[in-house]
N, C-alpha and C positions, 0 to 999 in steps of 0.2 A: 865770582862767577856771575855773569849777567844772564837773566832769563829772557826768553823770547816773549815779546809783548803779545798779549791775547788780542786777536782780531776783533774789532767792533763792526757790527753789521746793522744796517737799517732793517726795519721789519720786512720790506719787500726782498732785500738781499737774503734774509734769514729764510724766507719762504723758498727761494731758489736753492739755498744751501741744503734745505730739507727735501729737495726734488719735488716741490709742490705737493708734499704729502699732507700739509695742513694749509689753511688759508691765512691771510694776514689778519682777518677778524679773529680766528682762533688763537693766533699768537698774542694779539692784543688782550684777549680775554684771559689767557694764561698769565700775562704780565699783571693785569689789573687784579687778578685773584691771588697774586703772590706766589704762583707756582713756577714762574720763570723770571729769574733775575734780569734786570735791565738797568741801563744808565740813561738818564735824561740829560741832554745837552741842549739847552734852550728849549725849543719846541720839539726837537727830535728825540725819538726813543731809539736807543741803540742796544743791541744784544751782543754779548760776548759769545764766541764759539764755545768757550768752556761752560757757560751757563746752559747752552743747548745740550751739550754732552752730559752735564750733570742731570738735567731734567730727563733725558732719555734713559740714563742709567737708573734713576729712581723709578721710572715707569717700568723698566725691565724687571725690577725687583718685586713689583707688586703682582 
């Protein structure tokens, strides 16, 4: 069985995905602080949808 690939988004796309609830600066700080997983491809920082969902689930639990 093949799983569906997890969508990768740039920081601006992730801001849009979150309905502008956070800024690009906040997302970058979360990544730098190790709170939000990301993938670096060359100079680009990409965030998986699942990483955002995991972060939001952890935030809900606190």
